[in-house]
N, C-alpha and C positions, 0 to 999 in steps of 0.2 A: 267712362264712369258717368253715372247720373248722380249729381250732388245736390242736396237740398240743405240749406242752412236755416235752422229754426231759431229765431231771436226770442228766447223764452222770457226775457225781461220785458217784453211788450213794446220794444222800440228798436230801430236800427241805429247804427253808429256812423262814425266818420269814414269808415272803410266801405260803406255801401257802394259808392261809385266804382271802386276797384273791383268788387265782386260782380257788379253788373257788367263791367267790361268783359269779365270772364264767362258771362252768361250763366252764372250760378243762380239757381232758383232760391229766392229768399221768402221765407214765411215768418210772419210776426204773430206771436202768441204769448200773452201775458199769463204765465203758468201760476204764479203766486206760490203759496205754501201748499196746503192740502185742500185744493179746490176741485171737487170731483168733476164738476162740469168742464173745467179746463183740462183736467187729466184725460177726460174722455175725448176732448178736441185733439189733444196730443196723440192719443191712441189712433184716432182717425187719420191724422196727418201721417203717421208712421205706418198705417195699414196698407202699404203698397209692397212692392217686391223689393224692399231694401235688404241688403245683405249685412250691412253694418250700421250701427248707431254709435256715434262717438260724442260724448258730452264733455266739454272742457272746464266744467265747474266743480271738479273734485267731489266732495261729499254730496253737494247739491245735484249731482248727476243721479242720485238714488232713484228718483221718480222715472227718469228716462230709462234707466236700466230695468226697472220693474215693467214699464210699458213695452220696452223692447222684448222682454221675456214673454209678456202676454201676446205679442204679435209674432212670436216665433222667429224673431231676428237672431240669427245664429251667433253673430259677433257683437258684443256689447261692451264698449270701451268707456271707462271713466278716466279722465285725464286731469291730474292735479297740477295747477299752475301757481300755487302759493304753498308755503311750507308751514303756515299757522292759520288759525281762524281770523277772519276779518269782520267781526260783528260784535255788537254789544252782548256781553255774557249774561243775558236775562235768563230766567228759568225756562221760559218758552223757547227762546233761541237755542239754548243748550240741549233741551229735550228734542227739538226738531232736528238739530244737527246730529244727535246720537242716532235718531231713527234713520236719517239719510245715510249715515255711515254704515249702518247695518244692511240697508238695502243695496249699497254698493258692494259690500262683502258678499252678499247672498246672490246677487243677480248679474254682476259684471263678469264677463268672461276674460277681460284683460283690464288691468289697473296700471295706468302709466303715470309718470311724474317726470318733471325736469330736474328733480333733485332727490337724493336719498333722504335729505332732511324732512321732506314732506311725508315720506313713508314712516319715518321714525315718529313723527308727530301724530299722524292720523291712523296708522295701523302698526303700532310698535311691536305687538306680539305676533304679527302675521306675516309681515313682508319678507322676512328672511327665509321662510319655509314654504311659501306659496309661489308657485311658478307663474301665476298670473301677473305678478308685479315686475315691472321693467322700467328702468330709467332711460328716457330719451332726451338728450340735451337740446337746448335751443339752437336754432340755426341762424346765422347772420350772413348777409351777402358781403363777404370779406373784401371783394374787389372795390366795392364802393367806399368802405371805411378805411381801407389801408392805403388809398391813394394819397400821395403827398401833394398838398395844395399850397397856394401862396398865402401864408399866414397874414402878412400885412394887408393884402387886398381883402381878405375875408374879415379881418377886424374892422376895416373901414366900412365894409358892406353892412356889418351888424352894429355899427356905432360904438365899437370898443376901442380903448386907447392902445396906441402902438407900442409904447415903451414900458408899460406896466406888466408885472407878472400876474397872470390871470389864473386863479384857482376856480375851476368850474364844476358844475353839477348838472345833471340831466335827470328830471323826474317830475311827475305831476305833484301838485299840492295835495299831500296825503300824510296822515299821521305816521304811517310806516316809514316815510322818507326821512323823519327825524329832523325837521327843519329847525326845531327849537334848539337843538344841540349845535347845528350849523351856525345859527345866529350868535350863540354864546362863544363859539370858536372865533368868529369874526370879532366880537368884543374883545376877546383875549388878545388877538393880534393888535387890535387898536390900542390897548392899554398896557400890555405886559411883554410884548415881543418886539425886539429890535431886529430890523432886517435891512440889508444893504439897498435893495431896490423897493419901490412902492409895490405893494401887493393888493390887488382888488379881487372881488368875487363875482361870479356870474351864475345866475339861475336861469335854467331853460326847461320849460315844461308847462303843461296846462295849469293855469291858475297863478303862475308866478309873475304875471304882468298885470294883475288886478289891483285896484286901489286898496283892497283889504290887505293884500300881501305887502304892498309898499307901505301901508300904515304900520304893519308889524316891524318892518325894517326901521321905520321912524321911531317906533316905541323902544326898540333896542339901541337906538342912536347909532345906527350903522349904515344908514341909507346912502351916505356919500361914498361908501366903500364898495357899493354893489351895483350890478347891472341886472335888470330883469327882462329877459327876452320873451317870456311866454312860450307858447307851443310853436315849434318850428318844424317845417316839413323836412328840411335838409339838415338833419342832426349831424350828419357826417361833416358838414362845413363848420358847424358850431364847435364841434370837438377840435377841429384843426386850429381854432382860435386859442385854445387853452394851452397853459404850460403844465398844469397838473389837474388831475381829476379827483374830487373828494366825494365820497359816497358813504355817509354815515347811517344807512338804513338800520332799523331795529328788527325788521322782518322782510324776507324776500322769498320768492320761489326760486327762480334763477335770474340773476340781475342782468338783464339785457343791456342796460346803460353802461354798466361796468365792463361787460364783455366787449361792447362796441368801443369803449375808451381804450381797452387793451389793444384791440385790433388796429385802432388809430395810432398806436405807438406812444400813448401817454403814460407817464409815471402816474401812480395813484396812491391815495390813502383811503382805506375803506374800513368798515366795521368788521369785527372778528366773529360774526354770527355764523352758524353752521352752514347756511346755504351759500354764503360768500366764500367761506373756506373751501367748500366743495367746488367752487367755480374758478378758482385760481390755482396756479401750481404751488407746491410746497415752498418753493424758493421765494414766493411772494408773501409768506406769512408774516415776515417782519414789517410789512406795510399795513398790517391790520391792527386795529385798536378797538378797545371797548367802545361801543357806539355812544355811550354817555360820558366818556372821559374827555372833558373839554380841554384841559391842559395837555394831556397826552396827545390828543389829536392835533392841537396847534403846534406842538413841538415836532411831531412827526411830519407835518406839512412843511414846516420851516426847514427841517433837516433834508427833506427830499428836494426842496427848492434849491438849497445851497450845495447839494451834492454835485461833484464835478461830472459824474456819470450816473445819474439816477436810474434805478432799475426799471426796465420796461419788459413786457412779455408778449410782444407782438407776434413773433413767429409761433409761439406756443398756442396763443389764442386763435390764430388763423387755422392751424391744424386741428384744433379741438372743436371749433364751432362753425366750420365751413358749411354753408347752408345746404348744398347739394348732398353732402354726406348725411347730415342730421335729418333732412326731409326724406331722404331715402329710407332711413331707419323707421320713420313714422309710416311712410307709404307701405313698407313691408309688413308692418303690424296690421294695417288696414286691409291689405289684400291677400295675405297668406291664408 
């Protein structure tokens, strides 16, 4: 296969060295909104003997699907990686989003998502009756995340206390991750919940080690209860430091961090939004709470901590999200 990745946001990201190791051709093009000059540049970049164009930006794949049609590319795939809109709902943004949605419907030959929740949100009247729609779940390298590692050694490595119960999170600093509720849950623990052992909280993800983030912890008067690790390359090690995983997102596509926590064998408490309910077994629904329910979340965390045998779903998650199976699903769509 000849593979070209077009970075249509106009810049590359942190994965560039990994793609370069694979000798993948990287093209940078700032596409913008409806910029005819840049659309023509995209048309020229795709004007080779490509058999497939796949755009991972959901509705915003509309222009790629249109250009693919102009260039007679036979397979045009739009892939939704989120289950709701992630932009300010201005009149222009909503109108542009609606136009892109229509272009996807008209010109995509395959429409993928990692959750049914995305289809319900973006194409509610179409996805059940149109054979172009298909859910392909995320893949995780389960051997990496399911390994049992030395918790004490890892806590020492990351500067975490040995005897404390650690409730952890993994996620970038983003409104969708619902950090405000997380902070309020910690406040609730601090002032209203009695527990046998000391409980502290760990944040891991891009932006969680910044001074601005630490100032927010200070403003909530919870800084002494928290550890901020920032972005970590070996997330599988960080997860092995935790006793419980808390994931209060208000919106998700398919929650990789929660899936990786399950594969790591961690008990969890998470929000009861549609995309998360779709990503866990029905037996885990009792661990799901309204994402804005501070008191309910705190009590659920406490009860899970105190349980003699807290529920974990490691075997289920390993079977469901094993990378080779899921990537083969995607490869089949690309090549068939």
